[in-house]
C-alpha positions in Angstrom: -35.7 -14.5 5.0 -32.7 -14.3 2.7 -30.4 -17.5 2.0 -27.5 -18.7 0.2 -28.3 -20.2 -2.3 -30.8 -17.8 -3.7 -28.4 -15.3 -3.7 -25.7 -17.1 -5.6 -28.1 -18.8 -8.1 -29.0 -15.0 -8.6 -25.6 -13.6 -9.3 -25.2 -17.9 -11.5 -28.3 -15.8 -14.3 -26.9 -12.3 -14.1 -29.2 -10.8 -11.5 -28.1 -8.7 -9.4 -29.1 -9.5 -5.3 -30.7 -6.7 -3.2 -28.9 -4.7 -1.0 -30.4 -6.7 2.1 -29.6 -9.8 0.4 -25.6 -8.8 0.5 -26.4 -7.1 3.9 -27.7 -10.8 5.2 -24.1 -12.4 3.3 -21.4 -10.4 4.3 -22.7 -11.0 8.2 -23.0 -14.6 7.3 -19.5 -14.5 5.7 -18.4 -12.7 9.2 -20.4 -15.3 11.4 -19.9 -18.0 9.4 -23.4 -19.0 8.6 -22.6 -19.8 4.5 -20.2 -22.5 4.0 -16.6 -22.0 2.6 -18.6 -23.8 -0.5 -20.8 -21.0 -0.5 -17.9 -18.3 -0.5 -16.5 -19.4 -2.9 -19.2 -20.2 -5.4 -20.0 -16.1 -4.9 -16.9 -15.3 -5.0 -17.3 -17.1 -8.5 -20.2 -16.1 -9.5 -19.3 -12.3 -9.0 -16.2 -12.9 -10.7 -17.3 -14.2 -14.1 -20.6 -12.1 -14.3 -19.7 -9.2 -12.1 -22.2 -6.8 -9.9 -22.6 -3.6 -11.9 -22.0 -0.2 -10.0 -25.0 -0.9 -7.6 -24.3 -3.5 -6.5 -20.9 -2.6 -6.3 -21.6 0.1 -3.9 -24.2 -2.6 -1.7 -21.9 -5.0 -1.4 -18.6 -2.8 -0.1 -20.9 -1.2 1.9 -22.1 -5.0 3.7 -18.5 -5.8 4.1 -17.9 -2.3 6.1 -21.2 -2.8 8.2 -20.0 -6.8 8.5 -18.1 -5.7 11.5 -17.1 -1.9 13.6 -17.5 0.9 12.0 -15.1 3.6 13.8 -16.1 7.5 14.4 -14.1 10.9 15.7 -14.2 13.7 17.3 -10.9 14.8 16.6 -11.5 18.9 15.4 -10.1 18.2 11.9 -10.7 15.9 8.7 -9.8 12.3 9.4 -8.2 11.2 5.9 -6.2 8.7 4.6 -4.6 7.3 1.2 -3.8 4.0 0.1 -1.6 2.0 -3.2 -2.5 -1.0 -4.8 0.9 -2.1 -4.1 3.8 -1.5 -5.7 8.0 -1.8 -4.9 10.5 0.4 -3.0 6.6 2.3 -1.5 7.4 3.4 1.8 4.9 6.5 1.1 3.0 5.9 4.0 5.4 5.7 6.2 6.3 9.6 4.8 2.3 11.1 4.1 0.7 9.7 7.0 3.3 12.3 10.0 2.9 14.9 6.9 -0.5 15.1 7.2 -0.6 14.8 10.7 1.6 18.0 10.3 -1.0 19.8 8.4 -3.8 19.5 10.3 -5.5 16.5 9.5 -6.3 12.9 11.3 -4.6 9.7 9.1 -6.3 6.6 11.0 -4.0 3.9 8.4 -5.2 0.7 8.2 -2.2 -0.9 6.1 -1.4 -4.6 5.4 0.8 -6.9 5.2 3.1 -8.2 2.3 2.5 -11.4 -0.2 4.0 -11.7 -3.3 6.5 -9.1 -5.1 5.1 -6.5 -3.5 5.7 -5.2 0.2 3.4 -4.8 3.3 3.3 -1.5 5.5 2.8 -3.2 8.6 6.1 -5.2 7.7 8.1 -2.6 7.6 7.3 -1.0 10.4 8.1 -4.5 12.6 11.4 -3.6 11.2 11.4 -0.9 14.3 11.9 -3.1 18.0 9.1 -2.6 20.3 6.5 -1.4 18.2 3.5 -2.8 17.8 1.0 -2.5 14.7 -1.7 -5.1 16.2 -4.2 -2.1 18.4 -7.3 -2.3 19.5 -9.3 0.1 19.0 -9.1 2.3 21.8 -5.6 1.9 21.4 -5.5 3.3 18.1 -7.5 6.2 19.1 -5.2 7.0 21.6 -2.3 7.0 19.5 -4.3 9.4 16.9 -4.9 12.1 19.5 -1.3 12.0 20.3 0.2 12.0 17.3 -2.0 13.3 14.3 -1.6 9.4 13.3 -1.3 5.8 12.9 -0.4 2.8 10.7 -2.1 -0.7 11.8 -3.5 -3.7 11.7 -7.3 -4.4 10.8 -8.4 -5.2 14.3 -10.9 -8.8 14.5 -13.9 -6.6 14.7 -13.0 -4.2 12.1 -14.6 -6.0 8.2 -14.9 -9.9 9.7 -16.1 -10.8 5.9 -13.3 -9.5 3.6 -11.5 -11.6 5.5 -13.5 -15.0 5.3 -13.7 -13.7 1.6 -10.3 -13.0 0.8 -9.4 -15.9 2.0 -11.6 -17.8 -0.6 -11.2 -15.5 -2.9 -6.8 -16.5 -2.4 -7.8 -20.4 -3.4 -10.6 -20.4 -5.9 -8.4 -18.2 -8.1 -10.9 -15.4 -7.7 -8.7 -12.6 -6.3 -8.6 -10.7 -10.4 -12.3 -9.4 -10.0 -12.8 -6.1 -9.7 -15.8 -6.3 -7.7 -14.6 -7.8 -5.2 -11.2 -6.1 -5.2 -13.1 -3.2 -5.0 -15.5 -4.0 -2.0 -12.3 -5.4 -0.5 -9.8 -2.5 -0.5 -13.1 0.1 0.1 -15.0 -2.0 3.2 -11.6 -1.6 5.1 -11.0 1.8 4.7 -14.7 3.3 5.0 -15.0 0.7 8.6 -11.9 3.4 9.5 -14.8 6.6 9.1 -13.2 8.6 6.9 -13.9 12.0 5.3 -11.8 11.4 2.5 -9.4 9.0 0.9 -6.9 9.1 -1.9 -6.0 5.9 -4.0 -2.8 5.7 -6.0 -3.2 3.1 -8.4 0.1 1.6 -9.8 1.0 0.7 -13.4 4.3 -0.7 -14.9 6.7 -3.6 -14.4 6.6 -3.5 -10.4 2.7 -3.4 -10.5 0.1 -5.7 -10.0 -1.3 -4.1 -12.6 0.6 -4.4 -15.5 -2.1 -2.3 -17.9 -3.0 0.7 -18.3 -6.5 0.3 -19.3 -7.1 -2.5 -16.7 -5.5 0.3 -14.1 -8.1 3.3 -15.4 -10.8 0.9 -14.8 -10.0 0.0 -11.4 -9.6 3.5 -10.0 -12.9 4.6 -11.7 -14.8 1.9 -10.2 -13.1 2.6 -6.7 -13.7 6.2 -7.3 -16.6 5.7 -8.2 -17.8 3.4 -5.2 -16.4 5.2 -2.4 -17.9 8.1 -3.8 -21.3 6.5 -3.8 -20.5 5.5 0.0 -19.7 8.9 0.8 -16.3 8.9 0.9 -14.8 11.5 -0.9 -12.1 10.2 -3.0 -9.8 10.7 -5.7 -7.3 8.3 -7.6 -4.0 9.4 -8.7 -2.5 6.5 -11.8 0.9 6.0 -11.4 4.0 4.8 -12.9 5.5 1.5 -11.8 8.2 1.0 -14.0 10.9 1.6 -11.2 10.7 1.9 -7.2 9.2 4.9 -6.0 12.2 4.8 -3.2 15.5 3.4 -4.1 15.5 0.4 -1.7 13.3 -2.2 -1.5 13.0 -4.8 1.8 11.7 -4.0 5.3 14.2 -1.9 7.0 16.3 -0.5 4.0 12.6 1.1 3.0 12.4 2.6 6.9 15.8 3.4 6.1 14.9 5.5 3.1 12.0 7.1 4.9 14.2 8.4 7.8 16.4 9.4 5.2 13.1 11.3 4.0 12.6 12.8 6.8 15.5 14.4 8.1 16.4 16.0 5.1 19.1 13.8 4.1 17.9 12.8 0.6 14.6 14.4 -1.8 13.7 12.2 -5.2 10.7 10.4 -6.4 9.4 9.6 -3.1 8.8 13.2 -1.4 7.2 14.1 -5.5 4.3 11.1 -4.8 4.0 12.0 -1.0 3.2 15.8 -2.4 0.7 14.5 -4.9 -0.9 12.4 -3.1 -0.9 14.9 -0.1 -1.5 17.9 -2.0 -4.6 16.1 -3.3 -6.5 15.2 -0.1 -5.3 18.4 1.4 -7.2 20.4 -1.8 -10.6 17.5 -1.4 -11.0 18.3 2.0 -11.2 22.2 1.4 -7.9 23.0 4.1 -5.9 24.3 1.3 -6.5 26.5 -2.2 -5.7 23.9 -4.7 -3.9 20.5 -5.1 -0.3 22.8 -6.1 -0.6 24.9 -2.4 -1.3 21.1 -0.9 1.6 19.6 -2.1 3.4 23.0 -1.2 2.0 21.9 2.8 3.7 18.5 2.5 6.7 19.4 1.5 7.0 22.1 4.0 6.0 20.1 6.4 8.9 16.8 5.4 11.2 19.6 4.9 11.1 21.8 8.5 10.9 18.5 10.2 7.6 18.5 11.6 6.3 15.4 9.9 9.9 13.5 11.3 8.6 14.5 14.6 4.4 13.3 14.6 6.3 10.3 12.8 8.5 9.6 16.1 5.5 10.4 18.4 3.6 7.8 16.5 6.8 4.9 16.6 6.9 5.8 20.4 3.0 6.1 21.2 3.3 2.4 19.2 6.2 1.0 21.2 9.0 1.6 19.4 11.7 3.6 20.5 11.7 6.9 21.7 14.4 8.3 20.4 14.1 6.6 17.4 13.8 9.8 14.9 17.0 11.1 16.4 19.4 7.7 15.9 17.0 5.5 13.7 20.1 3.4 12.0 21.3 1.9 15.3 17.8 0.8 16.1 17.6 -1.2 12.7 18.7 -4.5 11.9 21.5 -5.1 9.0 22.6 -7.8 6.9 25.6 -9.8 7.1 26.3 -9.8 3.3 26.2 -6.4 1.4 27.4 -6.4 -2.0 27.4 -3.8 -4.8 26.2 -5.1 -8.4 28.6 -3.6 -10.5 27.2 -2.7 -14.1 28.4 -5.1 -16.5 28.5 -2.2 -19.3 28.5 1.2 -20.4 25.5 2.6 -21.3 22.0 3.9 -20.0 19.4 2.3 -17.7 16.1 1.7 -20.0 14.5 -0.7 -18.1 13.7 -2.9 -15.2 11.4 -5.6 -14.1 9.6 -4.2 -11.4 8.6 -7.9 -10.3 11.8 -9.6 -11.0 13.3 -7.0 -8.5 10.1 -7.4 -5.9 10.9 -11.8 -6.1 14.5 -11.0 -6.1 13.9 -9.6 -1.8 11.4 -12.6 -1.5 13.8 -14.9 -2.2 16.4 -13.3 0.1 13.9 -13.9 3.0 12.2 -10.5 2.6 9.2 -11.2 1.7 6.4 -13.6 2.3 5.8 -16.9 -0.9 3.0 -18.1 1.6 1.0 -16.1 3.9 2.3 -16.7 8.0 5.6 -16.9 6.7 8.4 -15.1 8.9 10.6 -12.5 7.5 14.1 -11.9 7.5 13.5 -8.3 7.8 17.1 -6.9 7.4 18.1 -8.0 3.6 16.5 -6.4 0.7 18.2 -4.3 -2.3 19.0 -0.6 -1.9 20.5 1.9 -4.1 18.9 0.8 -7.1 19.7 3.0 -10.4 16.9 4.7 -12.3 15.4 4.6 -15.5 17.4 7.1 -17.9 20.7 7.4 -15.8 23.9 6.9 -17.9 26.5 4.1 -16.1 29.9 3.0 -16.8 31.0 -0.2 -16.7 31.3 -1.2 -13.1 29.6 1.1 -11.8 27.0 0.4 -9.2 23.7 -1.0 -10.1 22.3 -1.4 -6.5 23.3 -3.0 -3.2 22.5 -6.5 -2.3 21.7 -6.8 1.8 21.6 -10.6 2.7 21.7 -13.0 4.7 24.0 -15.1 3.1 26.6 -14.9 0.8 25.1 -17.6 -1.7 22.0 -15.7 -1.3 23.9 -12.7 -2.7 25.2 -14.5 -5.6 21.5 -15.3 -6.2 20.1 -11.9 -5.8 23.2 -11.0 -7.4 22.4 -12.7 -11.1 18.6 -12.1 -10.2 19.7 -8.1 -10.0 21.6 -8.3 -13.6 18.9 -9.8 -15.4 16.4 -7.4 -14.1 17.7 -4.1 -15.4 18.5 -3.4 -18.9 21.3 -1.4 -20.2 21.2 0.0 -23.8 23.7 2.7 -25.8 20.8 4.5 -26.4 18.9 6.8 -23.5 15.3 6.4 -23.2 13.2 9.6 -21.2 12.3 9.2 -17.6 8.8 8.1 -16.8 6.7 10.5 -15.3 5.7 9.6 -12.2 2.0 10.5 -12.4 0.4 9.7 -15.4 -3.3 10.4 -14.6 -5.7 11.4 -12.0 -9.7 9.7 -12.3 -12.0 11.9 -9.6 
């Protein structure tokens, strides 16, 4: 019979608990058998001493099995993508329907934003009538009809993670590599996936600012997921600037729709092609990664991805004609202001975290969990690193609820975008592949 004190004592003494002990602890987190104090001690012991490869896999599987694990019988592979968080990152909204158009089923369990990075569910909440909290039966129906669904984790999916994450947030143990890995993968594995691609972001706009730390996380995630039976590859991607030129919930949905309806392409399509190409190749649906990337861009270019997106939106309670008339459904900010370049030169750096926090200060992101958002506010038309600008040319456009908020955002954006006399090369989007 396991007990919390024995497990915590083992961790304190740098011993790895057995699989049975970690299973017991995860179930006890879910049913509140262990106290908050014991959960905090567990998290701190793991943070300080680690679990090792075997323990990390065991904890991930135990947390997955603390709730319902989905299974599918759909006539095609069940695949997904996860990002470690960045700015202007609306990749999921484009990639999920593009994958669906390529014969893949995508039950994407996503989260809400906290801190300077936006949450996919918050972006979808800008679409009127759309519900992201679905029952398992509703999720199955949407995935069957549309090929994809982007939803929140239900109460019966990985309840151990919900409990442990809340404890980690108040005990300064969020940064633990083992706990990050178990938290991310337990939710993805509970979705019953056949394959997964990870977008591990590094740079000024990411949580991971250091390349070595990003690689370490990617390697831990790939090794753990593969050991758990889910074919997984990670891409290390650049987050020195926004993926899409927009930050903010409705604004990122608008950017998504511009891509899906062929009005624009840019780095958002490139990122989707890179991630989707890996997924399709890993699932043996195409000959190689390039063929997979071509399949993704083809599904976007010919409108099949947009069609799948529209089916998903309608199935989740959103407008039936959203794809055809998306602009009239999205909320608009009261104050819209161009931010002019203070001097001529070249854009050489962007402080992505500062941009993200400017959106938070506008009301488009949360400073505390559960805070209500202004879904219309944010920043659009952000210039890219390497761009030559002349004095007075717009660097970005602020969308605010009040003029005073726009003033504050303007100050933040001017400080966040560096203009220099000499150019720098545009950074590569994909920096490395793990797995």
